[in-house]
N, CA, C, O and the ligand as a Tripos MOL2 file, in Angstrom:
@<TRIPOS>MOLECULE
protein
  285   283    72     0     0
PROTEIN
NO_CHARGES

@<TRIPOS>ATOM
      1 N          -8.8450  -10.4780  -10.5120 N.3       1 MET1
      2 CA         -7.3900  -10.3150  -10.5380 C.3       1 MET1
      3 C          -6.7290  -11.6860  -10.6350 C.2       1 MET1
      4 O          -7.1240  -12.6210   -9.9380 O.2       1 MET1
      5 N          -5.7200  -11.8040  -11.5030 N.am      2 ASN2
      6 CA         -5.0800  -13.1190  -11.6190 C.3       2 ASN2
      7 C          -4.0490  -13.3310  -10.5080 C.2       2 ASN2
      8 O          -3.6870  -12.4080   -9.7780 O.2       2 ASN2
      9 N          -3.5960  -14.5650  -10.4090 N.am      3 LYS3
     10 CA         -2.7580  -14.9650   -9.2790 C.3       3 LYS3
     11 C          -1.4280  -14.2080   -9.2650 C.2       3 LYS3
     12 O          -0.9510  -13.8000   -8.2060 O.2       3 LYS3
     13 N          -0.8360  -14.0250  -10.4390 N.am      4 ALA4
     14 CA          0.4570  -13.3220  -10.4940 C.3       4 ALA4
     15 C           0.3240  -11.8980   -9.9660 C.2       4 ALA4
     16 O           1.2030  -11.4010   -9.2630 O.2       4 ALA4
     17 N          -0.7940  -11.2460  -10.3150 N.am      5 LYS5
     18 CA         -1.0010   -9.8700   -9.8360 C.3       5 LYS5
     19 C          -1.2230   -9.8390   -8.3330 C.2       5 LYS5
     20 O          -0.7070   -8.9660   -7.6360 O.2       5 LYS5
     21 N          -1.9970  -10.8010   -7.8400 N.am      6 VAL6
     22 CA         -2.2210  -10.8660   -6.3920 C.3       6 VAL6
     23 C          -0.8840  -11.0220   -5.6690 C.2       6 VAL6
     24 O          -0.6480  -10.3910   -4.6380 O.2       6 VAL6
     25 N          -0.0160  -11.8670   -6.2190 N.am      7 GLU7
     26 CA          1.3000  -12.0670   -5.5920 C.3       7 GLU7
     27 C           2.1400  -10.7940   -5.6380 C.2       7 GLU7
     28 O           2.8680  -10.4940   -4.6930 O.2       7 GLU7
     29 N           2.0400  -10.0460   -6.7380 N.am      8 LYS8
     30 CA          2.7860   -8.7750   -6.8280 C.3       8 LYS8
     31 C           2.2740   -7.7550   -5.8180 C.2       8 LYS8
     32 O           3.0570   -7.0560   -5.1740 O.2       8 LYS8
     33 N           0.9370   -7.6780   -5.6870 N.am      9 TRP9
     34 CA          0.3620   -6.7500   -4.6930 C.3       9 TRP9
     35 C           0.7800   -7.1590   -3.2880 C.2       9 TRP9
     36 O           1.0920   -6.3090   -2.4550 O.2       9 TRP9
     37 N           0.7850   -8.4640   -3.0280 N.am     10 THR10
     38 CA          1.1740   -8.9520   -1.7020 C.3      10 THR10
     39 C           2.6310   -8.5840   -1.4220 C.2      10 THR10
     40 O           2.9700   -8.1560   -0.3190 O.2      10 THR10
     41 N           3.4870   -8.7540   -2.4310 N.am     11 ALA11
     42 CA          4.9040   -8.4060   -2.2590 C.3      11 ALA11
     43 C           5.0550   -6.9090   -2.0070 C.2      11 ALA11
     44 O           5.8370   -6.4920   -1.1530 O.2      11 ALA11
     45 N           4.2940   -6.0970   -2.7650 N.am     12 ALA12
     46 CA          4.3510   -4.6370   -2.5850 C.3      12 ALA12
     47 C           3.8980   -4.2560   -1.1760 C.2      12 ALA12
     48 O           4.4950   -3.3910   -0.5350 O.2      12 ALA12
     49 N           2.8300   -4.9160   -0.7000 N.am     13 ALA13
     50 CA          2.2990   -4.6150    0.6290 C.3      13 ALA13
     51 C           3.3080   -4.9710    1.7180 C.2      13 ALA13
     52 O           3.4210   -4.2710    2.7240 O.2      13 ALA13
     53 N           4.0400   -6.0700    1.5080 N.am     14 LYS14
     54 CA          5.0400   -6.4700    2.5040 C.3      14 LYS14
     55 C           6.1490   -5.4270    2.6070 C.2      14 LYS14
     56 O           6.6020   -5.0970    3.7030 O.2      14 LYS14
     57 N           6.5850   -4.9100    1.4520 N.am     15 ILE15
     58 CA          7.6700   -3.9180    1.4440 C.3      15 ILE15
     59 C           7.1750   -2.6070    2.0500 C.2      15 ILE15
     60 O           7.8130   -2.0490    2.9430 O.2      15 ILE15
     61 N           6.0160   -2.1100    1.5490 N.am     16 LEU16
     62 CA          5.5370   -0.7860    1.9580 C.3      16 LEU16
     63 C           4.8880   -0.8030    3.3370 C.2      16 LEU16
     64 O           4.7250    0.2460    3.9600 O.2      16 LEU16
     65 N           4.5150   -1.9920    3.8170 N.am     17 GLY17
     66 CA          4.0080   -2.1020    5.1860 C.3      17 GLY17
     67 C           5.1080   -1.8380    6.2040 C.2      17 GLY17
     68 O           4.8520   -1.3520    7.3050 O.2      17 GLY17
     69 N           6.3350   -2.1670    5.8180 N.am     18 VAL18
     70 CA          7.4780   -1.9590    6.7140 C.3      18 VAL18
     71 C           8.0800   -0.5760    6.5010 C.2      18 VAL18
     72 O           8.3790    0.1310    7.4630 O.2      18 VAL18
     73 N           8.2590   -0.1910    5.2340 N.am     19 ASP19
     74 CA          8.9210    1.0760    4.9250 C.3      19 ASP19
     75 C           8.2110    1.7780    3.7650 C.2      19 ASP19
     76 O           8.4730    1.4820    2.5990 O.2      19 ASP19
     77 N           7.2970    2.7260    4.0990 N.am     20 PRO20
     78 CA          6.5110    3.3930    3.0590 C.3      20 PRO20
     79 C           7.3420    4.2980    2.1460 C.2      20 PRO20
     80 O           6.8240    4.8110    1.1550 O.2      20 PRO20
     81 N           8.6350    4.5000    2.4710 N.am     21 SER21
     82 CA          9.4630    5.3490    1.6100 C.3      21 SER21
     83 C          10.1070    4.5560    0.4720 C.2      21 SER21
     84 O          10.7640    5.1350   -0.3930 O.2      21 SER21
     85 N           9.9200    3.2240    0.4690 N.am     22 GLN22
     86 CA         10.4800    2.4080   -0.6080 C.3      22 GLN22
     87 C           9.7870    2.7240   -1.9400 C.2      22 GLN22
     88 O           8.6120    3.0910   -1.9680 O.2      22 GLN22
     89 N          10.5220    2.5780   -3.0280 N.am     23 ILE23
     90 CA          9.9520    2.7680   -4.3650 C.3      23 ILE23
     91 C           9.5320    1.3950   -4.8960 C.2      23 ILE23
     92 O          10.3670    0.5070   -5.0640 O.2      23 ILE23
     93 N           8.2360    1.2280   -5.1570 N.am     24 VAL24
     94 CA          7.7320   -0.0510   -5.6660 C.3      24 VAL24
     95 C           6.9510    0.2090   -6.9550 C.2      24 VAL24
     96 O           6.0800    1.0780   -6.9990 O.2      24 VAL24
     97 N           7.2690   -0.5500   -7.9970 N.am     25 ARG25
     98 CA          6.5770   -0.4030   -9.2830 C.3      25 ARG25
     99 C           5.1300   -0.8580   -9.1580 C.2      25 ARG25
    100 O           4.8030   -1.6990   -8.3210 O.2      25 ARG25
    101 N           4.2700   -0.2960   -9.9970 N.am     26 CYS26
    102 CA          2.8540   -0.6490  -10.0350 C.3      26 CYS26
    103 C           2.6880   -2.1480  -10.3220 C.2      26 CYS26
    104 O           3.1340   -2.6220  -11.3670 O.2      26 CYS26
    105 N           2.0500   -2.9040   -9.4080 N.am     27 PRO27
    106 CA          1.8610   -4.3350   -9.6500 C.3      27 PRO27
    107 C           0.8370   -4.6040  -10.7490 C.2      27 PRO27
    108 O           0.8090   -5.6940  -11.3200 O.2      27 PRO27
    109 N           0.0090   -3.6300  -11.0410 N.am     28 GLU28
    110 CA         -1.0840   -3.8310  -11.9860 C.3      28 GLU28
    111 C          -0.6080   -3.7680  -13.4370 C.2      28 GLU28
    112 O          -0.8720   -4.6760  -14.2260 O.2      28 GLU28
    113 N           0.0930   -2.6910  -13.7780 N.am     29 ARG29
    114 CA          0.5020   -2.4870  -15.1770 C.3      29 ARG29
    115 C           1.9870   -2.1800  -15.3480 C.2      29 ARG29
    116 O           2.4620   -2.0250  -16.4730 O.2      29 ARG29
    117 N           2.7220   -2.0910  -14.2380 N.am     30 ASP30
    118 CA          4.1460   -1.7500  -14.2860 C.3      30 ASP30
    119 C           4.3640   -0.4250  -15.0250 C.2      30 ASP30
    120 O           5.3290   -0.2690  -15.7720 O.2      30 ASP30
    121 N           3.4550    0.5180  -14.8030 N.am     31 ASP31
    122 CA          3.5050    1.7800  -15.5380 C.3      31 ASP31
    123 C           3.8810    2.9740  -14.6620 C.2      31 ASP31
    124 O           4.0530    4.0800  -15.1740 O.2      31 ASP31
    125 N           4.0080    2.7740  -13.3790 N.am     32 GLY32
    126 CA          4.3190    3.8930  -12.4890 C.3      32 GLY32
    127 C           4.8240    3.3500  -11.1680 C.2      32 GLY32
    128 O           5.2280    2.1900  -11.0740 O.2      32 GLY32
    129 N           4.8000    4.1920  -10.1490 N.am     33 VAL33
    130 CA          5.2170    3.7300   -8.8250 C.3      33 VAL33
    131 C           4.0700    3.9280   -7.8370 C.2      33 VAL33
    132 O           3.1800    4.7500   -8.0530 O.2      33 VAL33
    133 N           4.1080    3.1660   -6.7600 N.am     34 LEU34
    134 CA          3.0390    3.2200   -5.7620 C.3      34 LEU34
    135 C           3.2670    4.3630   -4.7770 C.2      34 LEU34
    136 O           4.3680    4.5470   -4.2560 O.2      34 LEU34
    137 N           2.2100    5.1210   -4.5350 N.am     35 VAL35
    138 CA          2.2160    6.2010   -3.5570 C.3      35 VAL35
    139 C           1.4400    5.7090   -2.3380 C.2      35 VAL35
    140 O           0.3930    5.0760   -2.4760 O.2      35 VAL35
    141 N           1.9580    6.0010   -1.1460 N.am     36 VAL36
    142 CA          1.3510    5.5020    0.0870 C.3      36 VAL36
    143 C           0.5180    6.6000    0.7540 C.2      36 VAL36
    144 O           0.9860    7.7210    0.9490 O.2      36 VAL36
    145 N          -0.7330    6.2500    1.1000 N.am     37 HIS37
    146 CA         -1.5890    7.1450    1.8990 C.3      37 HIS37
    147 C          -2.0490    6.3810    3.1270 C.2      37 HIS37
    148 O          -2.6110    5.2930    3.0070 O.2      37 HIS37
    149 N          -1.8160    6.9410    4.3020 N.am     38 ASP38
    150 CA         -2.2830    6.2930    5.5270 C.3      38 ASP38
    151 C          -3.5840    6.9430    5.9770 C.2      38 ASP38
    152 O          -3.6750    8.1670    6.0740 O.2      38 ASP38
    153 N          -4.5950    6.1120    6.2530 N.am     39 VAL39
    154 CA         -5.8810    6.6080    6.7420 C.3      39 VAL39
    155 C          -6.1380    5.9680    8.0970 C.2      39 VAL39
    156 O          -6.4370    4.7770    8.1810 O.2      39 VAL39
    157 N          -6.0210    6.7680    9.1680 N.am     40 VAL40
    158 CA         -6.2050    6.2600   10.5250 C.3      40 VAL40
    159 C          -7.7030    6.1690   10.8200 C.2      40 VAL40
    160 O          -8.4620    7.0800   10.4880 O.2      40 VAL40
    161 N          -8.1240    5.0710   11.4410 N.am     41 PHE41
    162 CA         -9.5400    4.9100   11.7870 C.3      41 PHE41
    163 C          -9.9220    5.8720   12.9060 C.2      41 PHE41
    164 O          -9.2410    5.9540   13.9280 O.2      41 PHE41
    165 N         -11.0220    6.6000   12.6980 N.am     42 GLU42
    166 CA        -11.4570    7.5440   13.7190 C.3      42 GLU42
    167 C         -11.8610    6.8420   15.0050 C.2      42 GLU42
    168 O         -11.5850    7.3210   16.1040 O.2      42 GLU42
    169 N         -12.5200    5.6980   14.8520 N.am     43 ARG43
    170 CA        -13.0160    5.0050   16.0430 C.3      43 ARG43
    171 C         -11.9210    4.2740   16.7980 C.2      43 ARG43
    172 O         -12.0540    4.0160   17.9940 O.2      43 ARG43
    173 N         -10.8380    3.9370   16.1070 N.am     44 ASP44
    174 CA         -9.7390    3.2200   16.7470 C.3      44 ASP44
    175 C          -8.4230    3.7040   16.1420 C.2      44 ASP44
    176 O          -7.9240    3.1190   15.1800 O.2      44 ASP44
    177 N          -7.8560    4.7890   16.7170 N.am     45 PRO45
    178 CA         -6.6430    5.3900   16.1380 C.3      45 PRO45
    179 C          -5.4090    4.4940   16.2180 C.2      45 PRO45
    180 O          -4.3630    4.8440   15.6720 O.2      45 PRO45
    181 N          -5.5120    3.3380   16.8910 N.am     46 THR46
    182 CA         -4.3590    2.4360   16.9170 C.3      46 THR46
    183 C          -4.2840    1.6100   15.6330 C.2      46 THR46
    184 O          -3.2890    0.9320   15.3760 O.2      46 THR46
    185 N          -5.3690    1.6790   14.8190 N.am     47 MET47
    186 CA         -5.3900    0.9300   13.5600 C.3      47 MET47
    187 C          -5.5750    1.8940   12.3910 C.2      47 MET47
    188 O          -6.1700    2.9620   12.5310 O.2      47 MET47
    189 N          -5.0600    1.4930   11.2580 N.am     48 MET48
    190 CA         -5.2240    2.3420   10.0700 C.3      48 MET48
    191 C          -5.2450    1.4740    8.8170 C.2      48 MET48
    192 O          -4.9230    0.2860    8.8440 O.2      48 MET48
    193 N          -5.6370    2.1170    7.7190 N.am     49 GLU49
    194 CA         -5.4960    1.4870    6.4210 C.3      49 GLU49
    195 C          -4.3690    2.1890    5.6930 C.2      49 GLU49
    196 O          -4.3230    3.4180    5.6250 O.2      49 GLU49
    197 N          -3.4680    1.4000    5.1520 N.am     50 ARG50
    198 CA         -2.4040    1.9600    4.3160 C.3      50 ARG50
    199 C          -2.7630    1.6750    2.8610 C.2      50 ARG50
    200 O          -2.7650    0.5250    2.4220 O.2      50 ARG50
    201 N          -3.0680    2.7480    2.1180 N.am     51 TRP51
    202 CA         -3.4410    2.6280    0.7100 C.3      51 TRP51
    203 C          -2.1950    2.7150   -0.1520 C.2      51 TRP51
    204 O          -1.3420    3.5820    0.0400 O.2      51 TRP51
    205 N          -2.1090    1.8000   -1.1050 N.am     52 LEU52
    206 CA         -1.0180    1.8070   -2.0770 C.3      52 LEU52
    207 C          -1.6560    2.1250   -3.4210 C.2      52 LEU52
    208 O          -2.4380    1.3300   -3.9420 O.2      52 LEU52
    209 N          -1.3290    3.2750   -3.9820 N.am     53 ILE53
    210 CA         -1.9950    3.7270   -5.2070 C.3      53 ILE53
    211 C          -0.9550    4.0740   -6.2650 C.2      53 ILE53
    212 O           0.0020    4.8020   -5.9990 O.2      53 ILE53
    213 N          -1.1580    3.5440   -7.4670 N.am     54 CYS54
    214 CA         -0.2510    3.8290   -8.5810 C.3      54 CYS54
    215 C          -0.3960    5.2880   -8.9880 C.2      54 CYS54
    216 O          -1.5090    5.7870   -9.1560 O.2      54 CYS54
    217 N           0.7610    5.9840   -9.1490 N.am     55 ASP55
    218 CA          0.6940    7.4000   -9.5170 C.3      55 ASP55
    219 C           0.3420    7.6000  -11.0000 C.2      55 ASP55
    220 O           0.1300    8.7300  -11.4370 O.2      55 ASP55
    221 N           0.2820    6.5270  -11.7570 N.am     56 THR56
    222 CA         -0.0030    6.6580  -13.1950 C.3      56 THR56
    223 C          -1.3940    6.1340  -13.5600 C.2      56 THR56
    224 O          -2.1960    6.8690  -14.1370 O.2      56 THR56
    225 N          -1.6910    4.8660  -13.2270 N.am     57 CYS57
    226 CA         -2.9990    4.3170  -13.6180 C.3      57 CYS57
    227 C          -4.0010    4.3410  -12.4590 C.2      57 CYS57
    228 O          -5.1750    4.0240  -12.6520 O.2      57 CYS57
    229 N          -3.5460    4.7150  -11.2560 N.am     58 HIS58
    230 CA         -4.3940    4.8410  -10.0670 C.3      58 HIS58
    231 C          -4.9990    3.5330   -9.6020 C.2      58 HIS58
    232 O          -5.9940    3.5350   -8.8760 O.2      58 HIS58
    233 N          -4.4110    2.4090  -10.0110 N.am     59 ALA59
    234 CA         -4.7940    1.1400   -9.4060 C.3      59 ALA59
    235 C          -4.3930    1.2030   -7.9350 C.2      59 ALA59
    236 O          -3.3600    1.7780   -7.5900 O.2      59 ALA59
    237 N          -5.2100    0.6130   -7.0770 N.am     60 GLY60
    238 CA         -4.8800    0.7080   -5.6570 C.3      60 GLY60
    239 C          -5.3380   -0.4810   -4.8580 C.2      60 GLY60
    240 O          -6.2260   -1.2300   -5.2650 O.2      60 GLY60
    241 N          -4.7110   -0.6390   -3.7090 N.am     61 ASN61
    242 CA         -5.0800   -1.6660   -2.7490 C.3      61 ASN61
    243 C          -4.7990   -1.1150   -1.3590 C.2      61 ASN61
    244 O          -3.8930   -0.3020   -1.1740 O.2      61 ASN61
    245 N          -5.5900   -1.5660   -0.3760 N.am     62 ALA62
    246 CA         -5.3820   -1.1100    0.9900 C.3      62 ALA62
    247 C          -5.0870   -2.2950    1.8850 C.2      62 ALA62
    248 O          -5.6000   -3.3920    1.6630 O.2      62 ALA62
    249 N          -4.2690   -2.0780    2.8890 N.am     63 MET63
    250 CA         -4.0720   -3.0940    3.9180 C.3      63 MET63
    251 C          -4.3350   -2.4700    5.2770 C.2      63 MET63
    252 O          -4.0050   -1.3120    5.5320 O.2      63 MET63
    253 N          -4.9390   -3.2730    6.1390 N.am     64 ARG64
    254 CA         -5.2260   -2.8190    7.4880 C.3      64 ARG64
    255 C          -4.0280   -3.1770    8.3650 C.2      64 ARG64
    256 O          -3.5550   -4.3140    8.3310 O.2      64 ARG64
    257 N          -3.5460   -2.2410    9.1310 N.am     65 MET65
    258 CA         -2.3760   -2.4990    9.9710 C.3      65 MET65
    259 C          -2.3790   -1.5840   11.1800 C.2      65 MET65
    260 O          -3.0870   -0.5770   11.1950 O.2      65 MET65
    261 N          -1.5760   -1.9320   12.2180 N.am     66 PRO66
    262 CA         -1.4950   -1.0390   13.3790 C.3      66 PRO66
    263 C          -0.8620    0.2810   12.9850 C.2      66 PRO66
    264 O           0.0670    0.3060   12.1780 O.2      66 PRO66
    265 N          -1.3510    1.3800   13.5430 N.am     67 THR67
    266 CA         -0.7640    2.6880   13.2870 C.3      67 THR67
    267 C           0.6480    2.7230   13.8840 C.2      67 THR67
    268 O           0.8240    2.4410   15.0690 O.2      67 THR67
    269 N           1.6530    3.0660   13.0720 N.am     68 PRO68
    270 CA          3.0120    3.1160   13.6220 C.3      68 PRO68
    271 C           3.1350    4.2450   14.6350 C.2      68 PRO68
    272 O           2.4170    5.2400   14.5430 O.2      68 PRO68
    273 N           4.0390    4.1020   15.6030 N.am     69 PRO69
    274 CA          4.2330    5.1960   16.5740 C.3      69 PRO69
    275 C           4.7210    6.4560   15.8580 C.2      69 PRO69
    276 O           5.4600    6.3780   14.8760 O.2      69 PRO69
    277 N           4.3020    7.6100   16.3590 N.am     70 LYS70
    278 CA          4.7000    8.8710   15.7450 C.3      70 LYS70
    279 C           6.2020    9.0840   15.9080 C.2      70 LYS70
    280 O           6.7720    8.8150   16.9660 O.2      70 LYS70
    281 N           6.8430    9.5830   14.8160 N.am     71 ARG71
    282 CA          8.2810    9.8510   14.9080 C.3      71 ARG71
    283 C           8.5330   11.3150   15.1950 C.2      71 ARG71
    284 O           9.6860   11.7320   15.3090 O.2      71 ARG71
    285 ZN         -0.2030    1.5640  -12.6050 Zn       72 ZN72
@<TRIPOS>BOND
     1     1     2 1
     2     2     3 1
     3     3     4 2
     4     3     5 am
     5     5     6 1
     6     6     7 1
     7     7     8 2
     8     7     9 am
     9     9    10 1
    10    10    11 1
    11    11    12 2
    12    11    13 am
    13    13    14 1
    14    14    15 1
    15    15    16 2
    16    15    17 am
    17    17    18 1
    18    18    19 1
    19    19    20 2
    20    19    21 am
    21    21    22 1
    22    22    23 1
    23    23    24 2
    24    23    25 am
    25    25    26 1
    26    26    27 1
    27    27    28 2
    28    27    29 am
    29    29    30 1
    30    30    31 1
    31    31    32 2
    32    31    33 am
    33    33    34 1
    34    34    35 1
    35    35    36 2
    36    35    37 am
    37    37    38 1
    38    38    39 1
    39    39    40 2
    40    39    41 am
    41    41    42 1
    42    42    43 1
    43    43    44 2
    44    43    45 am
    45    45    46 1
    46    46    47 1
    47    47    48 2
    48    47    49 am
    49    49    50 1
    50    50    51 1
    51    51    52 2
    52    51    53 am
    53    53    54 1
    54    54    55 1
    55    55    56 2
    56    55    57 am
    57    57    58 1
    58    58    59 1
    59    59    60 2
    60    59    61 am
    61    61    62 1
    62    62    63 1
    63    63    64 2
    64    63    65 am
    65    65    66 1
    66    66    67 1
    67    67    68 2
    68    67    69 am
    69    69    70 1
    70    70    71 1
    71    71    72 2
    72    71    73 am
    73    73    74 1
    74    74    75 1
    75    75    76 2
    76    75    77 am
    77    77    78 1
    78    78    79 1
    79    79    80 2
    80    79    81 am
    81    81    82 1
    82    82    83 1
    83    83    84 2
    84    83    85 am
    85    85    86 1
    86    86    87 1
    87    87    88 2
    88    87    89 am
    89    89    90 1
    90    90    91 1
    91    91    92 2
    92    91    93 am
    93    93    94 1
    94    94    95 1
    95    95    96 2
    96    95    97 am
    97    97    98 1
    98    98    99 1
    99    99   100 2
   100    99   101 am
   101   101   102 1
   102   102   103 1
   103   103   104 2
   104   103   105 am
   105   105   106 1
   106   106   107 1
   107   107   108 2
   108   107   109 am
   109   109   110 1
   110   110   111 1
   111   111   112 2
   112   111   113 am
   113   113   114 1
   114   114   115 1
   115   115   116 2
   116   115   117 am
   117   117   118 1
   118   118   119 1
   119   119   120 2
   120   119   121 am
   121   121   122 1
   122   122   123 1
   123   123   124 2
   124   123   125 am
   125   125   126 1
   126   126   127 1
   127   127   128 2
   128   127   129 am
   129   129   130 1
   130   130   131 1
   131   131   132 2
   132   131   133 am
   133   133   134 1
   134   134   135 1
   135   135   136 2
   136   135   137 am
   137   137   138 1
   138   138   139 1
   139   139   140 2
   140   139   141 am
   141   141   142 1
   142   142   143 1
   143   143   144 2
   144   143   145 am
   145   145   146 1
   146   146   147 1
   147   147   148 2
   148   147   149 am
   149   149   150 1
   150   150   151 1
   151   151   152 2
   152   151   153 am
   153   153   154 1
   154   154   155 1
   155   155   156 2
   156   155   157 am
   157   157   158 1
   158   158   159 1
   159   159   160 2
   160   159   161 am
   161   161   162 1
   162   162   163 1
   163   163   164 2
   164   163   165 am
   165   165   166 1
   166   166   167 1
   167   167   168 2
   168   167   169 am
   169   169   170 1
   170   170   171 1
   171   171   172 2
   172   171   173 am
   173   173   174 1
   174   174   175 1
   175   175   176 2
   176   175   177 am
   177   177   178 1
   178   178   179 1
   179   179   180 2
   180   179   181 am
   181   181   182 1
   182   182   183 1
   183   183   184 2
   184   183   185 am
   185   185   186 1
   186   186   187 1
   187   187   188 2
   188   187   189 am
   189   189   190 1
   190   190   191 1
   191   191   192 2
   192   191   193 am
   193   193   194 1
   194   194   195 1
   195   195   196 2
   196   195   197 am
   197   197   198 1
   198   198   199 1
   199   199   200 2
   200   199   201 am
   201   201   202 1
   202   202   203 1
   203   203   204 2
   204   203   205 am
   205   205   206 1
   206   206   207 1
   207   207   208 2
   208   207   209 am
   209   209   210 1
   210   210   211 1
   211   211   212 2
   212   211   213 am
   213   213   214 1
   214   214   215 1
   215   215   216 2
   216   215   217 am
   217   217   218 1
   218   218   219 1
   219   219   220 2
   220   219   221 am
   221   221   222 1
   222   222   223 1
   223   223   224 2
   224   223   225 am
   225   225   226 1
   226   226   227 1
   227   227   228 2
   228   227   229 am
   229   229   230 1
   230   230   231 1
   231   231   232 2
   232   231   233 am
   233   233   234 1
   234   234   235 1
   235   235   236 2
   236   235   237 am
   237   237   238 1
   238   238   239 1
   239   239   240 2
   240   239   241 am
   241   241   242 1
   242   242   243 1
   243   243   244 2
   244   243   245 am
   245   245   246 1
   246   246   247 1
   247   247   248 2
   248   247   249 am
   249   249   250 1
   250   250   251 1
   251   251   252 2
   252   251   253 am
   253   253   254 1
   254   254   255 1
   255   255   256 2
   256   255   257 am
   257   257   258 1
   258   258   259 1
   259   259   260 2
   260   259   261 am
   261   261   262 1
   262   262   263 1
   263   263   264 2
   264   263   265 am
   265   265   266 1
   266   266   267 1
   267   267   268 2
   268   267   269 am
   269   269   270 1
   270   270   271 1
   271   271   272 2
   272   271   273 am
   273   273   274 1
   274   274   275 1
   275   275   276 2
   276   275   277 am
   277   277   278 1
   278   278   279 1
   279   279   280 2
   280   279   281 am
   281   281   282 1
   282   282   283 1
   283   283   284 2
@<TRIPOS>SUBSTRUCTURE
     1 MET1         2 RESIDUE 1 A MET
     2 ASN2         6 RESIDUE 1 A ASN
     3 LYS3        10 RESIDUE 1 A LYS
     4 ALA4        14 RESIDUE 1 A ALA
     5 LYS5        18 RESIDUE 1 A LYS
     6 VAL6        22 RESIDUE 1 A VAL
     7 GLU7        26 RESIDUE 1 A GLU
     8 LYS8        30 RESIDUE 1 A LYS
     9 TRP9        34 RESIDUE 1 A TRP
    10 THR10       38 RESIDUE 1 A THR
    11 ALA11       42 RESIDUE 1 A ALA
    12 ALA12       46 RESIDUE 1 A ALA
    13 ALA13       50 RESIDUE 1 A ALA
    14 LYS14       54 RESIDUE 1 A LYS
    15 ILE15       58 RESIDUE 1 A ILE
    16 LEU16       62 RESIDUE 1 A LEU
    17 GLY17       66 RESIDUE 1 A GLY
    18 VAL18       70 RESIDUE 1 A VAL
    19 ASP19       74 RESIDUE 1 A ASP
    20 PRO20       78 RESIDUE 1 A PRO
    21 SER21       82 RESIDUE 1 A SER
    22 GLN22       86 RESIDUE 1 A GLN
    23 ILE23       90 RESIDUE 1 A ILE
    24 VAL24       94 RESIDUE 1 A VAL
    25 ARG25       98 RESIDUE 1 A ARG
    26 CYS26      102 RESIDUE 1 A CYS
    27 PRO27      106 RESIDUE 1 A PRO
    28 GLU28      110 RESIDUE 1 A GLU
    29 ARG29      114 RESIDUE 1 A ARG
    30 ASP30      118 RESIDUE 1 A ASP
    31 ASP31      122 RESIDUE 1 A ASP
    32 GLY32      126 RESIDUE 1 A GLY
    33 VAL33      130 RESIDUE 1 A VAL
    34 LEU34      134 RESIDUE 1 A LEU
    35 VAL35      138 RESIDUE 1 A VAL
    36 VAL36      142 RESIDUE 1 A VAL
    37 HIS37      146 RESIDUE 1 A HIS
    38 ASP38      150 RESIDUE 1 A ASP
    39 VAL39      154 RESIDUE 1 A VAL
    40 VAL40      158 RESIDUE 1 A VAL
    41 PHE41      162 RESIDUE 1 A PHE
    42 GLU42      166 RESIDUE 1 A GLU
    43 ARG43      170 RESIDUE 1 A ARG
    44 ASP44      174 RESIDUE 1 A ASP
    45 PRO45      178 RESIDUE 1 A PRO
    46 THR46      182 RESIDUE 1 A THR
    47 MET47      186 RESIDUE 1 A MET
    48 MET48      190 RESIDUE 1 A MET
    49 GLU49      194 RESIDUE 1 A GLU
    50 ARG50      198 RESIDUE 1 A ARG
    51 TRP51      202 RESIDUE 1 A TRP
    52 LEU52      206 RESIDUE 1 A LEU
    53 ILE53      210 RESIDUE 1 A ILE
    54 CYS54      214 RESIDUE 1 A CYS
    55 ASP55      218 RESIDUE 1 A ASP
    56 THR56      222 RESIDUE 1 A THR
    57 CYS57      226 RESIDUE 1 A CYS
    58 HIS58      230 RESIDUE 1 A HIS
    59 ALA59      234 RESIDUE 1 A ALA
    60 GLY60      238 RESIDUE 1 A GLY
    61 ASN61      242 RESIDUE 1 A ASN
    62 ALA62      246 RESIDUE 1 A ALA
    63 MET63      250 RESIDUE 1 A MET
    64 ARG64      254 RESIDUE 1 A ARG
    65 MET65      258 RESIDUE 1 A MET
    66 PRO66      262 RESIDUE 1 A PRO
    67 THR67      266 RESIDUE 1 A THR
    68 PRO68      270 RESIDUE 1 A PRO
    69 PRO69      274 RESIDUE 1 A PRO
    70 LYS70      278 RESIDUE 1 A LYS
    71 ARG71      282 RESIDUE 1 A ARG
    72 ZN72       285 GROUP 0 **** ****
């Protein structure tokens, strides 16, 4: 992955890490928007992976973060 793409993914992760309802364009090809899937770790439910996946080309990246409190 080139540096510009890494920076776009990092920017997307910063936005969607705070508010998963934000609309963020695909950092990979700018062809769709990112869909958020949260996967809570079975062994440690206080942590999870937040997957950011393009709804068009299915490029994806995950970030590990604390599980947000239930609303
Ligand atoms: Zn895409």
